[in-house]
PAFI-229189 format. One line per field, with one value per residue (C-alpha): x negated, y, z; residue number from 1; residue in one letter. Coordinates in nm, 3 decimals. Layout:
residues N
x <- X ...
y <- Y ...
z <- Z ...
seq <- NUM ...
type <- A ...
END
This chain:
residues 453
x <- 4.131 4.176 4.147 3.832 3.680 3.756 3.604 3.286 3.259 3.288 3.036 2.790 2.836 2.780 2.461 2.339 2.401 2.203 1.919 1.897 1.880 1.584 1.276 1.282 1.601 1.517 1.152 1.210 1.152 1.464 1.486 1.734 1.612 1.231 1.056 0.699 0.385 0.078 -0.263 -0.408 -0.779 -0.960 -0.688 -0.641 -0.282 -0.029 0.249 0.607 0.710 1.080 1.105 1.256 0.993 1.011 1.331 1.680 1.902 1.881 2.158 2.164 2.342 2.289 2.003 1.852 1.770 1.791 1.560 1.622 1.309 1.145 0.798 0.672 0.521 0.563 0.193 0.051 -0.063 -0.355 -0.564 -0.708 -1.051 -1.148 -0.947 -0.623 -0.360 -0.072 0.094 0.328 0.680 1.023 1.052 1.424 1.355 1.557 1.368 1.534 1.343 1.450 1.522 1.417 1.106 0.968 0.626 0.536 0.442 0.347 0.049 0.006 0.113 -0.163 -0.101 -0.034 -0.102 0.142 0.373 0.321 0.475 0.636 0.531 0.790 0.780 0.878 0.531 0.411 0.138 -0.095 -0.353 -0.730 -0.726 -0.720 -0.669 -1.034 -1.240 -1.555 -1.537 -1.831 -1.789 -1.837 -2.058 -1.856 -1.567 -1.216 -0.872 -0.780 -0.819 -1.096 -1.170 -1.060 -0.794 -0.903 -0.869 -0.515 -0.374 -0.265 -0.235 -0.444 -0.694 -1.058 -1.364 -1.470 -1.202 -1.290 -1.217 -1.031 -1.142 -1.514 -1.469 -1.197 -1.298 -1.363 -1.001 -0.831 -0.684 -0.752 -0.486 -0.674 -0.411 -0.341 -0.064 -0.031 0.197 0.364 0.388 0.192 0.040 -0.216 -0.450 -0.577 -0.522 -0.311 -0.506 -0.696 -1.064 -1.144 -1.016 -1.258 -1.548 -1.782 -1.640 -1.730 -1.542 -1.563 -1.214 -1.071 -1.313 -1.092 -0.768 -0.655 -0.405 -0.359 -0.193 0.087 -0.068 -0.383 -0.577 -0.564 -0.798 -0.634 -0.290 -0.142 -0.117 0.230 0.445 0.381 0.534 0.650 0.492 0.696 0.722 0.912 0.649 0.551 0.234 0.056 -0.231 -0.587 -0.548 -0.353 -0.357 -0.666 -0.474 -0.173 0.033 -0.003 -0.284 -0.652 -0.617 -0.612 -0.888 -0.967 -0.826 -1.102 -1.119 -1.255 -1.399 -1.769 -1.983 -2.193 -2.568 -2.604 -2.804 -2.641 -2.279 -2.180 -2.026 -2.067 -2.319 -2.607 -2.570 -2.713 -2.696 -2.633 -2.410 -2.350 -2.269 -2.158 -2.372 -2.233 -2.335 -2.249 -1.883 -1.790 -1.582 -1.330 -1.511 -1.820 -1.637 -1.596 -1.372 -1.477 -1.194 -1.104 -1.143 -0.972 -1.267 -1.214 -0.840 -0.895 -1.020 -0.742 -0.660 -0.708 -0.398 -0.529 -0.278 -0.183 0.118 0.130 0.336 0.373 0.571 0.844 0.846 0.815 0.907 0.626 0.610 0.349 0.191 -0.052 -0.300 -0.480 -0.840 -1.120 -1.482 -1.640 -1.654 -1.283 -1.374 -1.146 -1.251 -1.158 -0.888 -0.758 -0.391 -0.235 -0.416 -0.561 -0.257 0.078 0.155 0.528 0.755 0.697 0.962 0.977 1.160 1.235 1.599 1.816 2.115 2.280 2.526 2.664 2.862 2.633 2.627 2.451 2.203 2.198 1.933 2.055 1.845 1.882 1.732 1.493 1.451 1.128 0.775 0.729 0.445 0.640 0.381 0.007 -0.132 -0.489 -0.571 -0.917 -1.153 -1.084 -1.217 -1.155 -1.245 -1.115 -0.852 -0.703 -0.591 -0.288 -0.303 -0.046 -0.205 -0.025 0.287 0.489 0.855 1.022 0.981 0.789 0.777 0.437 0.442 0.152 0.235 0.009 -0.009 0.289 0.511 0.498 0.512 0.200 0.172 0.407 0.372 0.523 0.438 0.670 0.775 0.522 0.243 -0.018 -0.158 -0.137 -0.355 -0.303 -0.509 -0.655 -0.904 -0.690 -0.599 -0.750 -0.957 -0.759 -0.560 -0.267 0.004 0.088 0.442 0.512 0.883 1.117 1.469 1.367 1.041 0.878 0.529 0.287 -0.090 -0.317 -0.595 -0.865 -0.941 -1.292 -1.436
y <- -1.537 -1.159 -1.168 -1.381 -1.136 -0.840 -1.024 -1.109 -0.752 -0.614 -0.868 -0.775 -0.404 -0.468 -0.664 -0.400 -0.130 -0.322 -0.381 -0.008 0.103 0.324 0.136 0.368 0.182 -0.174 -0.193 -0.129 -0.435 -0.497 -0.710 -0.753 -1.073 -1.091 -0.908 -0.788 -0.895 -0.724 -0.804 -0.690 -0.649 -0.974 -1.216 -1.363 -1.465 -1.230 -1.127 -1.039 -0.674 -0.753 -0.477 -0.549 -0.517 -0.337 -0.148 -0.224 -0.037 0.129 0.356 0.590 0.859 0.983 1.200 1.044 0.719 0.696 0.443 0.335 0.192 0.112 0.195 -0.146 -0.377 -0.749 -0.801 -0.786 -0.449 -0.369 -0.374 -0.022 -0.046 0.323 0.388 0.477 0.415 0.400 0.098 0.073 0.165 0.178 0.510 0.463 0.684 0.780 0.896 1.084 1.033 1.207 0.975 1.232 1.404 1.706 1.857 2.163 2.419 2.682 2.668 2.304 2.231 2.098 1.770 1.806 1.634 1.356 1.179 1.262 0.945 0.611 0.263 0.010 -0.156 0.169 0.236 0.597 0.732 1.003 1.196 1.202 1.415 1.321 1.668 1.719 1.999 2.208 2.537 2.740 2.995 2.739 2.517 2.212 1.994 2.117 1.957 1.599 1.409 1.539 1.852 2.215 2.355 2.482 2.849 2.910 2.623 2.271 2.210 2.509 2.433 2.503 2.541 2.184 1.923 1.571 1.273 1.011 0.712 0.711 0.893 0.666 0.333 0.182 0.246 0.094 -0.256 -0.523 -0.369 -0.034 0.147 0.284 0.465 0.830 0.846 0.526 0.626 0.346 0.467 0.414 0.686 0.460 0.153 -0.084 -0.401 -0.578 -0.510 -0.880 -0.889 -0.624 -0.744 -0.580 -0.605 -0.293 -0.370 -0.672 -0.617 -0.909 -1.159 -1.211 -1.028 -1.196 -0.949 -0.886 -0.597 -0.483 -0.632 -0.807 -0.657 -0.861 -0.721 -0.922 -0.757 -0.411 -0.338 -0.339 -0.038 0.007 0.340 0.693 1.027 1.307 1.476 1.167 1.023 0.654 0.513 0.210 -0.007 0.003 -0.126 -0.005 0.000 0.179 0.400 0.607 0.443 0.100 -0.031 -0.099 -0.383 -0.367 -0.165 -0.017 0.335 0.573 0.889 1.197 1.330 1.286 1.326 1.640 1.612 1.932 1.921 2.234 2.338 2.705 2.794 2.433 2.184 2.067 1.731 1.477 1.716 1.552 1.733 1.536 1.181 1.282 1.256 1.470 1.254 1.341 1.243 1.318 1.616 1.636 1.939 1.725 1.611 1.801 1.738 1.675 1.722 1.414 1.393 1.204 0.964 0.860 0.790 0.560 0.855 1.032 1.402 1.640 1.498 1.139 1.039 1.065 1.031 0.672 0.367 0.100 -0.227 -0.051 0.264 0.152 0.504 0.653 0.867 1.047 0.798 0.811 0.527 0.393 0.453 0.215 0.182 -0.116 -0.298 -0.228 0.004 0.307 0.605 0.969 1.109 0.757 0.786 1.131 1.460 1.691 1.848 1.713 1.690 1.741 1.960 1.877 1.851 1.689 1.366 1.255 1.340 1.305 1.150 1.082 1.363 1.266 0.970 0.685 0.336 0.072 -0.135 -0.505 -0.697 -1.019 -1.333 -1.657 -2.001 -2.155 -2.529 -2.561 -2.438 -2.080 -1.834 -1.548 -1.527 -1.563 -1.767 -1.847 -2.148 -2.137 -2.285 -2.573 -2.833 -2.758 -2.905 -2.704 -2.478 -2.350 -1.996 -1.928 -1.584 -1.414 -1.178 -0.856 -0.763 -1.039 -0.934 -1.211 -1.431 -1.742 -2.089 -2.259 -2.640 -2.887 -3.245 -3.549 -3.800 -3.997 -3.686 -3.641 -3.283 -3.233 -2.855 -2.559 -2.181 -1.870 -1.535 -1.240 -1.012 -0.732 -0.953 -1.152 -1.457 -1.734 -2.021 -2.396 -2.595 -2.905 -3.022 -3.322 -3.434 -3.727 -3.671 -3.671 -3.460 -3.262 -3.047 -2.695 -2.589 -2.216 -2.137 -1.847 -1.745 -1.682 -1.870 -2.206 -2.310 -2.590 -2.596 -2.893 -2.883 -3.138 -3.204 -3.337 -3.489
z <- -2.490 -2.467 -2.086 -2.111 -2.362 -2.132 -1.833 -2.025 -2.152 -1.798 -1.671 -1.944 -1.871 -1.501 -1.565 -1.808 -1.549 -1.285 -1.531 -1.599 -1.236 -1.156 -1.025 -0.722 -0.626 -0.725 -0.616 -0.244 -0.020 0.186 0.501 0.784 0.950 0.977 1.261 1.275 1.458 1.600 1.748 2.078 2.126 2.199 2.083 1.736 1.816 1.658 1.896 1.803 1.825 1.767 1.504 1.164 0.892 0.559 0.462 0.588 0.344 0.002 -0.124 -0.418 -0.615 -0.969 -0.844 -0.532 -0.357 0.022 0.188 0.548 0.708 1.040 0.907 1.024 0.758 0.695 0.771 1.127 1.258 1.490 1.688 1.663 1.817 1.836 2.152 1.974 2.247 1.997 1.837 1.540 1.656 1.494 1.308 1.223 0.921 0.615 0.305 0.019 -0.307 -0.631 -0.922 -1.184 -1.048 -1.233 -1.280 -1.075 -1.341 -1.082 -0.846 -0.733 -0.376 -0.153 0.025 0.396 0.724 0.811 0.566 0.198 0.055 0.129 0.025 -0.096 0.247 0.422 0.562 0.549 0.323 0.461 0.259 0.320 0.637 1.003 1.152 1.248 1.092 1.142 1.334 1.214 1.496 1.772 1.553 1.657 1.546 1.618 1.609 1.687 2.016 2.243 2.039 2.094 1.862 1.522 1.419 1.303 1.503 1.413 1.039 0.933 0.657 0.740 0.519 0.599 0.674 0.783 0.559 0.764 0.557 0.654 0.984 1.126 0.972 1.315 1.411 1.107 1.132 0.870 0.648 0.640 0.846 1.193 1.383 1.480 1.784 1.663 1.296 1.128 0.801 0.526 0.403 0.125 -0.093 0.125 0.048 0.328 0.397 0.368 0.009 -0.117 -0.329 -0.077 0.276 0.476 0.799 1.029 1.173 0.971 1.123 1.429 1.354 1.038 0.900 0.529 0.346 0.119 -0.194 -0.315 -0.604 -0.925 -1.189 -1.469 -1.467 -1.426 -1.054 -0.899 -0.822 -0.449 -0.350 -0.418 -0.333 -0.178 -0.518 -0.639 -0.873 -0.846 -0.690 -0.834 -0.712 -0.841 -1.200 -1.502 -1.882 -2.012 -2.249 -2.152 -2.429 -2.267 -2.487 -2.427 -2.180 -1.800 -1.632 -1.293 -1.271 -1.167 -0.962 -1.137 -0.812 -0.744 -0.433 -0.445 -0.389 -0.185 0.139 0.286 0.336 0.324 0.663 0.769 0.909 0.692 0.524 0.768 1.065 1.402 1.654 1.973 1.861 1.510 1.197 0.915 0.623 0.264 0.227 0.589 0.474 0.191 0.049 -0.015 -0.330 -0.657 -0.957 -1.317 -1.567 -1.768 -2.144 -2.424 -2.434 -2.071 -2.040 -1.741 -1.533 -1.345 -1.318 -1.024 -0.848 -0.884 -1.150 -1.516 -1.748 -1.875 -1.966 -1.696 -1.673 -1.471 -1.685 -2.050 -2.167 -1.960 -1.645 -1.440 -1.196 -0.906 -0.855 -0.546 -0.651 -0.553 -0.664 -0.840 -0.505 -0.443 -0.156 -0.133 -0.350 -0.283 -0.312 -0.239 -0.345 -0.388 -0.374 -0.288 -0.459 -0.582 -0.953 -0.900 -0.692 -0.326 -0.056 0.287 0.203 0.559 0.635 0.943 0.765 0.429 0.357 0.015 -0.120 -0.227 -0.371 -0.162 -0.358 -0.275 -0.467 -0.626 -0.636 -0.825 -0.773 -1.020 -1.008 -1.199 -1.140 -1.254 -1.293 -1.139 -0.862 -0.902 -0.611 -0.504 -0.284 -0.125 -0.037 -0.271 -0.188 0.179 0.517 0.814 0.662 0.339 0.267 0.048 -0.109 -0.331 -0.581 -0.658 -0.461 -0.296 -0.316 -0.116 0.191 0.092 0.246 0.225 0.256 0.236 0.127 0.120 -0.168 -0.030 -0.030 0.350 0.481 0.694 0.738 0.700 0.712 0.557 0.397 0.448 0.166 0.150 0.285 0.095 0.273 0.530 0.652 0.692 0.941 0.773 1.041 1.142 0.790 0.603 0.289 -0.033 -0.276 -0.136 -0.292 -0.174 -0.265 -0.250 -0.270 -0.218 -0.308 -0.666 -0.726 -0.675 -0.779 -0.689 -0.642 -0.570 -0.314 -0.224 0.144 0.212 0.532
seq <- 1 2 3 4 5 6 7 8 9 10 11 12 13 14 15 16 17 18 19 20 21 22 23 24 25 26 27 28 29 30 31 32 33 34 35 36 37 38 39 40 41 42 43 44 45 46 47 48 49 50 51 52 53 54 55 56 57 58 59 60 61 62 63 64 65 66 67 68 69 70 71 72 73 74 75 76 77 78 79 80 81 82 83 84 85 86 87 88 89 90 91 92 93 94 95 96 97 98 99 100 101 102 103 104 105 106 107 108 109 110 111 112 113 114 115 116 117 118 119 120 121 122 123 124 125 126 127 128 129 130 131 132 133 134 135 136 137 138 139 140 141 142 143 144 145 146 147 148 149 150 151 152 153 154 155 156 157 158 159 160 161 162 163 164 165 166 167 168 169 170 171 172 173 174 175 176 177 178 179 180 181 182 183 184 185 186 187 188 189 190 191 192 193 194 195 196 197 198 199 200 201 202 203 204 205 206 207 208 209 210 211 212 213 214 215 216 217 218 219 220 221 222 223 224 225 226 227 228 229 230 231 232 233 234 235 236 237 238 239 240 241 242 243 244 245 246 247 248 249 250 251 252 253 254 255 256 257 258 259 260 261 262 263 264 265 266 267 268 269 270 271 272 273 274 275 276 277 278 279 280 281 282 283 284 285 286 287 288 289 290 291 292 293 294 295 296 297 298 299 300 301 302 303 304 305 306 307 308 309 310 311 312 313 314 315 316 317 318 319 320 321 322 323 324 325 326 327 328 329 330 331 332 333 334 335 336 337 338 339 340 341 342 343 344 345 346 347 348 349 350 351 352 353 354 355 356 357 358 359 360 361 362 363 364 365 366 367 368 369 370 371 372 373 374 375 376 377 378 379 380 381 382 383 384 385 386 387 388 389 390 391 392 393 394 395 396 397 398 399 400 401 402 403 404 405 406 407 408 409 410 411 412 413 414 415 416 417 418 419 420 421 422 423 424 425 426 427 428 429 430 431 432 433 434 435 436 437 438 439 440 441 442 443 444 445 446 447 448 449 450 451 452 453
type <- X X X X X X X X X X X X X X X X X X X X X X X X X X X X X X X X X X X X X X X X X X X X X X X X X X X X X X X X X X X X X X X X X X X X X X X X X X X X X X X X X X X X X X X X X X X X X X X X X X X X X X X X X X X X X X X X X X X X X X X X X X X X X X X X X X X X X X X X X X X X X X X X X X X X X X X X X X X X X X X X X X X X X X X X X X X X X X X X X X X X X X X X X X X X X X X X X X X X X X X X X X X X X X X X X X X X X X X X X X X X X X X X X X X X X X X X X X X X X X X X X X X X X X X X X X X X X X X X X X X X X X X X X X X X X X X X X X X X X X X X X X X X X X X X X X X X X X X X X X X X X X X X X X X X X X X X X X X X X X X X X X X X X X X X X X X X X X X X X X X X X X X X X X X X X X X X X X X X X X X X X X X X X X X X X X X X X X X X X X X X X X X X X X X X X X X X X X X X X X X X X X X X X X X X X X X X X X X X X X X X X X X X X X X X X X X X X X X X X X X X X X X X X X X X X X X X X
END
């Protein structure tokens, strides 16, 4: 009896320890079997790139978590139709994220070009910029492909710096991302164009990619990444009040678009130089910040975040949010910026140089239908096809099976962890009611769909 008591006590302590692990350790999507896919221009067939998707290893100490990742997502990448010759390549990266980030009480550090964060699938986060700016001496754009260097060289901040989101929209894939010399990255909310309430890009019409998560306005958005200051990044929705009350609302940027028609030491708003039209919002400096007030707790601060309670941090922590407008189109400053809230450091390291514990997520099997995942089936009724879409963040590889009324399997597909949707071809099926079973290592749920002819 004594031995049994000791065993149970140790087991309970072990489970309690696992339950208390930092979300920066437990939220990372790990994979060592599934490889990625990509599209080439003109073909809707996704090709294999033979690169493992998401993150391959998570190890931690009392102070840090180390994330090993290829930088390739579980959703298809490409094509990039603005002439970008790059494709998503294996970054073989290691990121060192602090488990107890702290506020920077000195002058805030400006976000930088290149990586400023990492999503839970190992994909890089960039800020608003694309490296192109306005040179008022030459009265032309500088920096970036096809332009002369900017004053001060690469990385120098100019008076007017181009916003990548409107300027490079034609080169983003359906997941709102693109590569820089192989480093695939998002500048903005990593949810597919086609899932926005107002679709502003036609890229998804042929190249049917998806994204890291699908916005669900009814629940708090998932934890989807960490900035390089160590603070967490959430999707577009959160609790209205910082204390976790007030219901779920869209988190709003406190930056607004100026109405000026001229730009000091820059081109006039609407000016045309060569093939470029410098509309209002073309440059980051076209935006200005309005401080938040106690009456507007759902408006974020100058870093695009706030201190608040979330499902993963019930005691509260400073959080960044991926801001979108009422149409779910990306809203400046998009994720993090233009300055960091916390103490910034370059989190990409060459190797792990301290003893660590390797985190291996445990999964169980549930034998009854659950509501652990929120799934949409559309159109329903359907004729030619049905789409299966996971709302929020899908944390495991899912099998999608379509059964007829006799229990016969008639179609099968899958959704990778860190991806959101798949399609089933129903053109050859008879009319009737069918069952879609969505199952993974830890979840199983069933939806009915009607096929019409």
